[in-house]
C-alpha positions in Angstrom: 18.5 55.7 2.5 17.5 57.4 -0.3 18.0 61.2 1.3 19.6 62.6 4.4 16.7 62.4 7.0 15.3 59.4 5.6 17.1 56.8 7.9 13.8 56.0 9.9 11.8 55.4 6.7 14.5 53.5 5.3 14.8 51.3 8.4 10.9 50.9 8.3 11.1 50.1 4.6 13.7 47.2 5.4 10.9 45.6 7.7 8.2 46.2 5.4 10.0 44.9 2.3 11.1 41.7 4.6 7.6 41.1 5.9 5.8 41.8 2.4 8.5 39.9 0.0 8.9 43.2 -1.9 12.3 43.1 -3.5 12.4 46.8 -4.7 13.6 48.5 -1.4 13.7 51.9 -2.9 10.0 51.6 -3.9 9.1 50.5 -0.7 11.3 53.4 1.1 9.4 56.0 -1.3 6.1 54.4 0.0 7.1 54.9 3.4 8.2 58.4 3.1 4.9 59.1 1.0 2.9 57.6 4.4 5.2 59.7 7.0 4.7 63.0 4.8 1.0 62.4 4.3 0.7 62.2 8.2 3.2 65.0 8.9 5.6 62.9 10.1 8.3 63.8 7.9 8.5 67.3 6.3 10.7 69.6 4.2 12.1 72.3 6.6 14.1 75.4 5.9 16.8 75.1 8.5 19.1 73.0 6.6 19.1 70.1 9.0 19.2 66.7 7.5 19.5 68.5 3.6 16.3 70.3 4.5 14.3 67.0 5.9 12.8 67.0 9.2 13.8 63.5 10.2 11.6 61.2 12.2 11.1 60.1 16.0 10.3 56.8 17.4 6.8 57.5 17.8 6.5 58.6 14.3 8.0 55.0 13.2 5.4 53.2 15.3 2.7 55.0 13.7 3.8 54.3 10.1 4.6 50.7 11.0 1.1 50.4 12.1 -0.4 52.2 9.3 1.2 49.4 6.9 -0.1 46.8 8.9 2.7 46.0 11.3 2.3 46.6 15.1 5.2 48.0 17.0 5.8 49.8 20.3 8.1 52.6 21.4 10.4 52.6 24.4 13.4 54.6 26.1 16.0 53.1 28.5 16.5 49.9 26.7 19.3 47.5 27.4 21.9 45.5 25.5 20.5 42.5 27.5 16.8 43.3 26.4 18.0 43.9 22.8 19.5 40.3 23.0 16.3 38.7 24.3 14.1 40.7 21.7 16.4 38.9 19.1 16.3 35.6 20.5 12.3 35.6 20.5 12.6 36.6 17.0 11.6 40.4 17.2 13.0 43.2 15.1 14.4 46.0 16.8 15.1 49.7 15.3 17.2 51.9 17.6 18.1 55.4 17.7 21.8 56.5 17.8 24.3 59.3 17.7 25.5 58.5 14.2 28.7 60.2 14.6 30.0 57.7 17.3 29.2 54.9 14.4 30.8 56.8 11.4 33.8 59.0 12.7 37.3 57.6 13.6 39.8 59.2 15.4 43.5 59.5 14.4 44.2 55.9 15.6 41.3 54.3 13.3 39.1 53.8 16.2 35.4 54.8 16.6 34.8 58.3 17.9 33.1 58.8 21.0 32.1 62.4 20.9 30.2 63.1 24.0 32.6 65.8 25.2 31.4 67.6 22.3 27.9 67.1 22.3 27.0 66.3 25.9 26.2 62.9 25.2 23.0 63.7 23.7 22.6 63.7 20.2 20.4 60.9 18.9 20.3 61.5 15.1 20.1 58.6 13.1 18.0 54.9 13.1 19.7 51.5 12.6 18.2 48.2 12.8 19.7 45.7 15.1 20.1 42.4 13.5 22.5 40.6 15.9 24.5 40.8 19.3 27.4 38.8 20.0 28.4 39.7 23.9 31.2 37.2 24.1 32.9 38.8 21.3 31.7 42.4 22.0 30.0 42.9 18.6 26.6 44.4 17.7 25.5 43.7 13.7 23.6 46.5 12.4 21.7 47.2 9.5 22.6 51.0 8.7 20.8 52.8 6.0 23.1 55.6 6.2 26.2 54.3 5.0 26.9 52.2 1.7 28.4 49.5 3.5 25.8 49.2 6.3 24.4 45.9 5.6 25.2 43.4 8.5 27.7 46.0 9.7 29.8 44.8 12.8 30.3 47.6 15.7 32.2 46.9 19.1 29.4 46.7 21.6 31.1 49.6 23.5 30.9 51.9 20.6 27.3 50.9 20.1 26.4 51.4 23.6 27.8 54.7 23.8 26.0 55.7 20.6 22.6 54.3 21.9 22.9 56.0 25.0 22.9 59.6 23.3 19.3 58.7 22.2 18.2 57.8 25.4 18.6 54.0 24.7 15.2 54.5 22.4 13.8 51.4 20.5 11.1 50.7 18.2 10.2 46.9 19.4 8.3 44.8 16.6 6.9 41.6 17.3 8.0 38.4 15.3 6.2 37.9 11.6 4.5 34.8 13.0 2.5 36.8 15.5 1.5 39.4 12.7 -0.7 38.9 9.6 1.4 40.8 6.9 0.1 41.4 3.5 1.4 44.2 0.9 -0.7 47.3 2.0 -2.1 49.1 -0.8 0.4 52.1 0.4 3.2 50.1 -0.2 2.2 48.2 -3.4 3.6 49.9 -6.5 2.2 53.3 -5.5 5.4 55.3 -4.6 6.8 58.7 -5.9 9.9 58.9 -8.2 12.5 61.4 -7.7 12.0 63.7 -4.8 8.5 63.8 -3.2 8.6 67.5 -2.4 8.7 70.1 -5.2 
């Protein structure tokens, strides 16, 4: 993600770039941000949250995906078994998580569970789930919030805790074979450069 608070647009951009064959992920992300801003789904704020960006919610991601020609649905209370089946069926899934539980480590180097400090309710980040290995207890994520986030392996227990903090929210996208995609005008070479808000 190019800016703090753009994890939603960055996750959408991954899907759009894959579906349209565009290779400049930053250009696709900028176009997704432009679409989200035009719809009032992503704004610059004065509260300092996410470096002044509002961030987005799951229904907003569904709306932007739809405008870019990719149908999607939003749900809460997802399950690991449901995610696993979605991936088997060729679906793509973006989930909301508590990023602190994916990024921060305790003194022993283990991922930190911060439910005691945030009450277990701090969904603040979007990632794309690209694989689950229940036998090994691993979830593979494309995490736009970290430089090493492509195919990042996270212990299933930590993923489940981070996802639970966001009420198991998910954006479910049908297989590409079920959707006719073309590079929408909003994505094709129509992107702002630099900071889209003056």
